[in-house]
N, C-alpha and C positions, 0 to 999 in steps of 0.2 A: 607510547605517548600518553601522558596523563589526561584524564578528562577535565574539561573546563570547570572551574568552581561553580559557575552559574548552573551548569547542567546537573552536577551532583546535588546542589542545593535544591533544585526543582524536583529531582528524583526523590530525595530523602524526605521532603515536605509532603509529597503526594503519594508515595508508594503504598501507604497503609489505608488509604481511603477505599471504600467499597462502592461499586456501581450496582444499581438494581439490574440484575440480569434479565434480559428479555430474549426469548427464544424464537420469536416470529417477528418478521418485519413487514409492515404494510406501508407502502409508499405514500398513502394518503392519510395515515393516522400515526405518524411517528411521535413518540413521547420525547419532548425536548428536555425532560429532566434526566433522560437516559443518555449515556455517552456512547453506547454501542449496542447493537443487536447481534447476537451470536447465531451462526448458521453452521450446522454440521453437514458436510458433504460426504457422500459415499464414494470416495475416490481412493486410488492407489497412490498415496502421497509419496511413497518410496520410489515409484517409477518416475513421477514428476520431478522429484528431487534429483535423481540421477540425470535426467535430461537437462535440468537447470545447471548442474555442475559441469556437464560435458561441454557447455558453451561458455565457460568462464572467459575465454579469449575474446568474446563478442561484447561483453558489457562495456558500457560507455559511462565516463564520469558524469554524474547528474548535477546540474545547477552549480557549475564550478564558480560562477560569479558570487555565490553566497558563502564561500569558504571564509571570507574575511568580512562580510557584511550580511545584513538580513539575518536569516536563521542559518547560522553556520553549521558545518557538518564535516565529517571525516569518514572516508571509506565507503561513500554512498555511490552506487552505480546502478544503471538501468539498461534494460534491453526492451525496445518497443516491439510488441507483437501486432498491435493495431494502431496505426497513426500515419504520420507522413513518411517516415523511414525508420529503420531499426535503430539508428543512432540519433534521431531527433526525438528527445525524450520529454521535452517541455510542451506546454500548451501552444496551439497554432499561432497565437498572437506574437509569441517570441520570434517567430520566423516571418513576420510581415503579412500574414494572412488575416482575413476578416471573418471567416466562417469555416466550419468543418468541411462544407462542400468545396469551397475554394481551395482549402488545404489538401483535399483529395485523400482523406483518411482511408486506409485499406489494410488488409492483413499483410504484413511485410514478409520478406523472404526468410526472416528468422524463424518463422513458423515451421518451416521444413526441418529445422534442427530440433524442435521440441514437439513432435507430432501428437503424442498422447495428451500432453498438456493443452495444446491448441484445440484438439477435438473436444475436450471437456469444456473449455472456455466458450467455444462457439455454441455449445448446447445450453448455455445459461439463458434465462428468460428476459432478454433485453429486446426492445423493439428497434434499438439502434445503438451500436457500440461507438464510443468515442475513443479515448486512449485506453489501451490495455498494455500493461508493462510488467515485466519481471523486475523487481527491485532487489538488488544485492547489497547487503550491509556487511562489510568485512569484519573479521575478528578484531575487537577493540574499537570498532567504528561507532559513530554516534550521529544523531541529528538533534540540534539544539531546540529548546522550547520555542514553539511558534504556533500560529494559527494559519489556516489556509483560506481565510476570507469569510466574512460573516454570512455570505449566501451559499456556503458549501455544506451546511448541515446535512448529514446523512446522504452525502453524494456518493463517495467511492465505496466499493466493496473490496476489502482487503483480505486475501486468502493466504493463509500460512501454508507454504510447502514444507518448511521446517521451522522450528523456533527453538534454537539451542538453549540449554539451561544457562541462565545468566543473561539472556537477551530479553530486554523488557521495553514494551511500549507503554508509556504512562501518561494519563490524563490529569490535568489540574483538577483537584477536588474529587476525582473519580477513581484514582488508583491505577494499578497495573491491569492491562487488558490480558485476559487469560487465553492467549493464542496457543495453539498446538497444531501439529500437522493435520491438514484436512479440515480445519476450522476456518470459516470466513467470518468477518465482522463488517457490518455496515456501520461506519464510524461517523461521529459528529466531529468533523475536522475543523469546524468553526470554533471548537473548544481548544484551549491551549494544550499541546501535547509535545512529547519528546521521545526519542528512542536511544537506547544505548545497548551495545552488544558486548557484554563482559564475558565473552566465551572465546574459545579457540577455533570456532567454526564460523563460516559465513552463513548469514541468515538470508533465505530466499522467500519473498512474499510476492504475490501477484496483486496488482491494483487494477481494478476494472472500473472505468468511468463509462457511463452510458445512460440511455433513457429507458426508464421503467414504463410499462403500461400503467394506466391509472388503476390504483388499488392493487397493484401487484403484491403478492405475498411470497416471501421466502419463509419456509417452515423448517 
């Protein structure tokens, strides 16, 4: 399937920009001129990747309503590790709940299938986890240019389990994010961004939403 012209235009216009790399993230002192903060984790990404691949039958099509409207996509799937249920991949408001507590967020039964990955995720320095999901982008898949809301700056932590050659996450005016296995990025998702997987492999990333303690630093 060919990529939409608007996606290729966005990619080609922005791929050569450079972001000022920051290697430490302080939740109370984020630099809004920076599109992402890079964090290197000492993990066995190959073990995590094998676990993610072994549950390929569990991934659920994510945001199917946006395939023809909103920010369209193709080949985008998710598996929820912490949330309402392993196949409820969106924010709790989409399921009629008014709060995290009412939604009953918890570690789902999918965690038993990826035990090493979940053990690592539970060790991260959050005072409270919200949604934690594995996001699978199929070979040839893409996510159209979009923003995730103006109040979402530096909200999610995106950890690359793998990042095949030819798979690119690109920010408007800030270029391609240098993901590689075992590297996390605290992303300014209020800035317009898109993803395209021009490879023959599925891309697996973990997106962690949660509450940092005041002044928390990832180094």
